[in-house]
N, C-alpha and C positions, 0 to 999 in steps of 0.2 A: 495205680499200682499200690498194693499194700506191702508194708514191710513188717514181717513178723520176727520177733526175737524169741528164741526158745521154742521154735516150731515143733520140736520133737514131742512136746507134751500138750500141744494146742493151747498153751497158756503163754502170756507175756504181753509185750507191747505191740500194738498194731497201728500203723499210720493209715488213715483212710485213703481211699483211692481218689477222692475229689480234691479240690484245691482249698478246702476249708481249714486245713492245718490241724484237724482233730487228731488227738492221740488217745487210743483206747487201751485200757488195761483189761485183759480177758483171762478167763479161766475156763478151760474146756470148751472154747468157742463162744462162751457167753460173756458179753460186755459187762464188766462190774463197775467201771468208772470211765467217763469220757472227759478228757481235758480239751476244752475249746479255747479259742482265742478270746472269748467273752466270759469264761468262767469254767466251773466244774459241774458236770452233770452226773447225778447218781441214777441208778436204775429205778423204774417205777413198776410196782407190782400191785396186784390185788392182795388183800390180807391173806386169802387162801393160798396164794402162790408164793408168799414169802418163803425163803429158805428156812429150814428148822432153826430156831434160836439155839444158841449155845456157843457162839463165837463172839464174845464181847468186843464191842468197838465197831462192828459193821454198821454202815449207814445205808439207808434206802428211802424211797418214798412209797406210799400206798395211795391208790386212787379211789378207794371206796370205804374210807373210815366212817364209822357211825358215831356221831357226836363225840369227836375226839377230845380228850382231856389231857393236858400236858402232864407228863411224867407218869401216865397210866398205861397199862397194856392196851394196844390198839385192838379195836373190834371192827370187823367188816360189816357190810350190809348197807352202807350209806353212800354218799356221793362226794365226800370231802377228800381232797388230796392234801396229805400232810407228810412231813419228814418223820422217820422212825429210826430207832437205833436198837441194836441187839445188846442187852445188858448181861448176856450170858445165860439167861433163863427165859426171857420173853422179849418180844419186840415192843418197845416203849415209844409213845408219842413224844416227839421232840426232836 
């Protein structure tokens, strides 16, 4: 059984139906962050499917970075999984 808080907007906290104890933060039905008993899990995108930059402070991972360089804009086309953050203008490796 899932427990949804703020169901009227399809956003909020959702407790997963299994016994893992996972808590998910969702926006419009999309999981934006999962809190597990073993740590925190951020969503994984390809560079092309990252949300548009412009909301500084967001974190995610990409699965197809091409020769990523720390503190540089992420470029797709490779096979490297790296963390990225939105600096308000672009998604940056790190």
